C-alpha positions as CSV (number, residue, x, y, z in Angstrom):
1,M,79.7,-43.4,-25.9
2,Q,79.6,-44.4,-22.1
3,E,79.8,-47.5,-20.8
4,P,76.5,-49.5,-19.3
5,S,76.4,-49.1,-15.8
6,V,76.5,-51.9,-13.0
7,D,72.6,-50.7,-12.3
8,F,72.2,-52.0,-16.3
9,H,73.9,-55.2,-16.3
10,L,72.0,-56.2,-12.7
11,R,68.7,-54.9,-14.3
12,E,70.1,-57.1,-17.5
13,A,71.1,-60.1,-15.8
14,L,67.2,-60.4,-13.8
15,S,65.2,-59.9,-17.1
16,H,67.4,-63.1,-18.3
17,L,66.6,-64.7,-15.3
18,D,63.1,-64.4,-15.0
19,A,62.3,-65.3,-19.0
20,A,64.5,-68.4,-18.0
21,L,62.7,-68.9,-15.1
22,N,59.6,-68.8,-16.6
23,K,60.7,-71.2,-19.8
24,S,61.7,-74.0,-16.7
25,I,58.2,-73.2,-15.3
26,L,56.3,-74.0,-18.8
27,H,59.0,-77.0,-19.9
28,V,58.3,-78.8,-16.2
29,Q,54.8,-78.1,-16.5
30,A,54.5,-79.5,-19.8
31,D,56.8,-82.8,-18.9
32,A,56.8,-83.3,-15.2
33,A,60.0,-86.2,-16.0
34,A,61.8,-82.5,-17.2
35,K,62.3,-81.9,-13.9
36,K,65.9,-83.5,-13.0
37,E,67.3,-82.1,-16.1
38,V,66.0,-78.4,-15.1
39,G,67.0,-78.4,-11.8
40,Q,70.5,-80.1,-12.9
41,Q,70.6,-77.4,-15.6
42,W,69.9,-74.3,-13.0
43,E,72.7,-76.5,-10.2
44,R,75.3,-75.5,-12.8
45,F,74.1,-72.4,-13.7
46,L,74.4,-71.4,-9.3
47,G,77.6,-73.1,-9.3
48,E,79.2,-71.4,-12.1
49,F,77.8,-68.1,-10.8
50,F,79.2,-69.0,-6.8
51,Q,82.7,-70.2,-8.7
52,Q,83.3,-66.7,-10.8
53,V,82.2,-64.9,-7.8
54,R,84.8,-66.4,-5.5
55,E,87.6,-66.0,-9.2
56,K,86.6,-62.3,-9.3
57,G,87.2,-62.3,-5.3
58,K,90.9,-63.8,-5.5
59,Q,91.8,-62.0,-8.7
60,S,90.7,-58.6,-7.2
61,K,92.2,-59.6,-3.3
62,L,88.3,-58.0,-2.5
63,N,86.4,-59.9,-0.5
64,L,82.7,-59.5,-3.1
65,W,80.3,-61.4,-0.6
66,S,81.2,-58.6,2.0
67,W,79.0,-56.7,-0.3
68,I,76.0,-58.3,0.7
69,A,73.6,-57.9,3.5
70,F,72.0,-61.4,3.7
71,P,69.8,-61.4,5.9
72,R,68.2,-58.5,4.1
73,I,67.4,-60.2,0.8
74,R,64.2,-61.4,0.7
């Protein structure tokens, strides 16, 4: 059996992020006081993601951020 491609995993991740965004929006719309909690959850997630990119880059001796042209992201 062939290992799923990078594109497959990125599409799956995007699908999960879309679901998390939708849940976050619904949660805050139902309870405005939840905004701080939901924001903290997103901060933790993004912090963990950036930390993983840094650690994987150090382990592999590759600058993973250099693969991305940030001005092209819209």
